[in-house]
C-alpha positions, 0 to 999 in steps of 0.5 A: 499500499502506498500512503500519500505524503502531504508535502511531496506528492502531487497529481498530474492529469495529462490531456484529458481533453474533448478531442481525445475522447469519443466523439472527438477529432482524435478519439482515443479508444475508451478514453472516456473510461478513465475519467470515473477513476481519475475522479477518484484519485482527484478526490483522494488528493483533494482530501489530503490537500495536495496539489493537483496539475492538469496538462492540456494541449493548447494548439493554435490553429495552424499547428505543425503537428496537423495533417495540413501542415505535414504532421501526423495528426487531425486538428485537435485541441485548438486553443478556446475551442471546445475540443480543447476544453477539459470534459464536464465530467472530469471533476477538476477542483478550481485550484487545479494548476493548468499547464498548457503546452504545444502552444507555438505554431512551429513546435510539438510538445508531448511532454507536460514539461516540454516548453512549460513552467511545470518543473518550476511549479512543482519545485516550488511546491516541494514535489518529489513524487508524481502520480501521472494518469491521463491520455495517451499512455503511448504519447504525452503520458510517456513523454511527461513520464520520461521527462519527470524521471530525467528531472529527478522525481519519482513516478507512479503510473496510474495504471487504471487511468491511462488509455493509449492511442495504438496507432501501430499494434503494440505502441501501448505495451512498448510504452509500458516497458520504456516507463518501466525501465525508467523505474516507473512504479505501476499502481491502481486506486487499490493501491492507495492506503 
């Protein structure tokens, strides 16, 4: 069992946005199924008074990752649109710190740390352990975990609160294997004391 530590632990919710959910322009299979589970984690962290941070793609309308610009993805999560918003079912408290990424037209950013002040905020809060869930396992979750580990944080992947795109068969498993090699600990809600 894992006991949450009041002075060192933060929850990071990665890119749970309308465009990544069923009906969105870049829907992740079963992406909506993680929302009730994430809400339980959010409740636990809120009850303990622990910080919650939520990353989001916040793209300009002509972002380099879009197929119209030669990128791999359909247009998605364009700043100030419905697709970029967090779904109403995701119960983020009002004090959630929002981290916007991939905001520059010519720069992709899969990681919540890439081009943002996420690390600086976490350091200022004195955080040492990050509990990470969200979308998608094989892209933004993987890259956020990768950067968190390189910044020296201990990382817990919320295994019951992630889903993969799986553009290529096996992408999810490759991502999970890499996270394990990075000494990420996989947990589920049942593991929290």
